[in-house]
Backbone bond lengths (Angstrom), bond angles and torsions (degrees), N, CA, C in turn:
res aa  C-N    CA-C-N  psi(-1)  N-CA   C-N-CA  omega(-1)  CA-C   N-CA-C  phi
1 X - - - 1.436 - - 1.521 107.45 -
2 X 1.288 114.53 107.60 1.462 118.85 -175.68 1.531 112.28 -103.47
3 X 1.315 117.23 -2.52 1.457 121.09 -177.81 1.530 109.50 -99.66
4 X 1.313 116.16 108.72 1.465 121.36 -177.20 1.526 111.88 -63.53
5 X 1.330 117.98 -33.17 1.463 120.33 -179.97 1.528 110.98 -66.19
6 X 1.331 116.52 -43.77 1.470 120.61 177.70 1.522 109.54 -64.52
7 X 1.323 116.61 -44.90 1.465 121.20 178.99 1.523 110.89 -56.92
8 X 1.322 116.51 -49.24 1.462 120.71 -177.52 1.528 112.02 -66.03
9 X 1.335 117.27 -37.10 1.465 120.49 178.85 1.529 110.20 -65.60
10 X 1.339 117.33 -47.36 1.464 120.70 178.56 1.527 111.43 -62.07
11 X 1.308 116.19 -41.45 1.466 120.19 179.56 1.524 110.99 -62.06
12 X 1.325 117.03 -42.80 1.464 120.79 -178.79 1.524 111.94 -71.42
13 X 1.333 117.11 -43.36 1.465 120.78 -176.51 1.523 112.85 -71.51
14 X 1.323 116.99 -33.40 1.468 120.43 -172.75 1.520 113.48 -116.25
15 X 1.330 116.76 9.09 1.464 121.77 179.06 1.534 111.61 55.75
16 X 1.332 116.26 42.94 1.464 122.67 -178.33 1.526 109.39 -86.66
17 X 1.323 116.27 133.70 1.466 120.81 178.61 1.519 112.36 -92.40
18 X 1.347 116.84 -32.72 1.461 119.24 -179.35 1.522 109.67 -156.41
19 X 1.331 116.42 165.40 1.457 123.49 -179.18 1.516 109.20 -124.90
20 X 1.331 116.58 128.39 1.458 121.43 175.08 1.520 107.17 -85.68
21 X 1.325 116.87 127.34 1.456 120.10 -175.40 1.523 113.30 -112.96
22 X 1.307 118.75 -37.30 1.457 120.17 -173.29 1.520 114.22 -85.99
23 X 1.319 119.15 -33.74 1.467 121.32 -173.17 1.524 113.35 -97.63
24 X 1.313 118.22 5.15 1.467 120.50 -176.04 1.525 111.70 -58.29
25 X 1.300 119.20 -44.04 1.461 121.96 179.15 1.511 112.62 -68.58
26 X 1.313 117.15 -35.67 1.463 121.78 179.59 1.520 110.89 -60.81
27 X 1.305 117.12 -42.91 1.458 121.30 -175.44 1.524 112.16 -66.83
28 X 1.319 118.54 -19.79 1.462 121.55 177.81 1.523 111.89 -75.80
29 X 1.333 117.56 -23.02 1.465 121.46 -174.08 1.520 114.15 -119.59
30 X 1.300 117.48 -8.47 1.459 121.15 -173.45 1.521 108.59 -138.34
31 X 1.334 118.49 119.14 1.466 119.41 -178.11 1.526 111.16 -67.76
32 X 1.318 116.58 112.66 1.459 119.41 -175.74 1.523 110.86 -158.94
33 X 1.294 114.24 167.08 1.456 122.45 171.73 1.521 105.93 -117.65
34 X 1.305 117.15 122.92 1.460 121.46 -178.75 1.525 108.81 -94.32
35 X 1.316 116.07 126.02 1.463 122.22 176.05 1.517 106.73 -116.45
36 X 1.313 116.34 119.42 1.461 120.81 -176.47 1.518 110.40 -128.94
37 X 1.301 115.73 148.69 1.450 120.57 170.71 1.517 108.78 -87.57
38 X 1.308 117.19 145.55 1.466 121.50 -179.01 1.522 108.42 -97.06
39 X 1.344 116.39 123.35 1.466 118.06 -175.98 1.523 114.14 -139.28
40 X 1.340 118.56 1.43 1.460 118.65 175.39 1.526 109.19 -149.71
41 X 1.322 116.31 -177.10 1.453 121.44 -172.23 1.517 114.19 -99.27
42 X 1.319 119.16 14.38 1.459 122.37 179.08 1.531 111.16 60.02
43 X 1.298 116.59 32.94 1.458 121.34 174.04 1.522 107.21 -149.86
44 X 1.285 118.40 -149.90 1.466 120.50 -177.15 1.529 113.17 -76.99
45 X 1.324 118.78 -9.83 1.465 121.86 179.30 1.525 109.91 -82.14
46 X 1.310 116.54 107.11 1.464 121.95 -179.42 1.524 108.22 -125.15
47 X 1.326 115.75 146.51 1.451 120.61 177.63 1.522 108.06 -142.04
48 X 1.321 116.96 100.85 1.465 122.17 -176.74 1.529 112.23 -62.48
49 X 1.312 117.30 -21.30 1.461 120.96 -179.00 1.535 111.89 -60.53
50 X 1.331 117.74 -30.34 1.463 121.83 -177.57 1.524 113.73 -87.59
51 X 1.336 119.01 -11.78 1.467 120.95 -175.11 1.524 112.91 -59.90
52 X 1.305 117.93 -42.26 1.460 121.07 179.81 1.516 112.41 -63.66
53 X 1.328 116.71 -42.47 1.463 120.75 178.15 1.533 110.50 -64.06
54 X 1.322 116.17 -43.00 1.462 120.43 -179.90 1.525 110.84 -63.44
55 X 1.320 117.19 -41.92 1.466 120.87 178.28 1.525 110.84 -64.24
56 X 1.313 116.87 -39.31 1.463 121.08 179.68 1.533 110.87 -64.05
57 X 1.313 117.53 -43.13 1.462 121.02 179.33 1.529 110.39 -66.01
58 X 1.322 117.27 -41.60 1.468 120.52 178.29 1.524 110.69 -62.85
59 X 1.320 117.64 -42.08 1.467 121.23 179.04 1.526 111.06 -64.79
60 X 1.318 117.41 -41.43 1.467 120.91 178.98 1.526 110.68 -64.60
61 X 1.321 116.69 -40.86 1.463 120.14 178.31 1.529 110.58 -65.56
62 X 1.334 117.26 -44.12 1.470 120.78 179.09 1.526 110.69 -60.51
63 X 1.318 116.92 -42.60 1.467 120.64 178.68 1.527 110.32 -61.65
64 X 1.316 117.17 -46.15 1.458 120.78 -179.84 1.528 110.96 -63.41
65 X 1.315 117.06 -41.79 1.461 120.90 178.62 1.528 110.99 -61.66
66 X 1.326 117.19 -45.47 1.466 120.93 179.47 1.526 111.90 -64.33
67 X 1.315 117.32 -35.16 1.470 120.63 178.88 1.524 112.16 -67.47
68 X 1.316 117.38 -21.54 1.465 121.24 -178.75 1.529 113.17 -89.02
69 X 1.319 117.98 -6.71 1.464 121.04 179.83 1.522 108.70 -91.08
70 X 1.319 116.02 123.01 1.465 121.03 -179.32 1.532 109.89 -68.09
71 X 1.339 117.59 136.63 1.473 120.57 -179.23 1.525 113.59 -54.17
72 X 1.335 118.36 -37.85 1.467 119.13 -179.32 1.525 112.19 -66.80
73 X 1.328 117.88 -27.20 1.470 120.64 175.37 1.514 110.50 -70.93
74 X 1.316 117.21 -36.10 1.468 120.89 178.04 1.523 109.50 -66.69
75 X 1.324 116.75 -44.87 1.460 121.09 -179.15 1.525 111.74 -63.29
76 X 1.325 118.40 -27.79 1.459 122.14 -179.39 1.528 112.80 -78.75
77 X 1.313 117.65 -15.95 1.467 121.21 -178.60 1.523 111.36 -74.47
78 X 1.329 115.09 159.26 1.463 120.74 176.55 1.519 109.44 -69.04
79 X 1.303 116.37 147.36 1.464 121.72 176.56 1.530 108.89 -74.69
80 X 1.317 116.95 139.45 1.462 120.92 -177.46 1.524 111.62 -61.83
81 X 1.331 117.26 -35.06 1.466 120.13 177.48 1.514 111.91 -60.99
82 X 1.341 116.88 -39.66 1.462 120.86 177.80 1.526 111.29 -67.19
83 X 1.311 116.60 -40.12 1.464 120.41 179.56 1.521 110.51 -63.82
84 X 1.326 116.64 -46.79 1.462 120.39 -177.08 1.520 112.77 -69.56
85 X 1.334 117.03 -30.53 1.465 119.56 -179.50 1.523 112.26 -87.72
86 X 1.329 117.09 -4.53 1.454 120.50 179.66 1.510 113.46 84.27
87 X 1.331 117.79 10.62 1.462 121.91 -179.58 1.517 112.59 -95.33
88 X 1.321 117.88 20.13 1.465 119.19 -176.96 1.518 110.07 -68.29
89 X 1.311 114.69 141.43 1.466 121.47 179.58 1.520 107.92 -102.04
90 X 1.317 116.51 112.08 1.477 120.17 -178.93 1.496 111.84 -84.95
């Protein structure tokens, strides 16, 4: 999203805090949860200095989230290979 006016309108109308831009297509074809650090304004304003901090926060959050999932819940989930090959058992 390179248009700041559209970004700001959507943010105001829908109370959006951030926009995922790179993984949007992935999530349509691959069951996943995307965790990203926020480091720019979703327009032409970019600052590479913040990318490392954003990645660090995203990694810390992902680690904490994974630590909160009980192992038996993970074992009960479908295997990703089965999902991707269409062999998932519903």
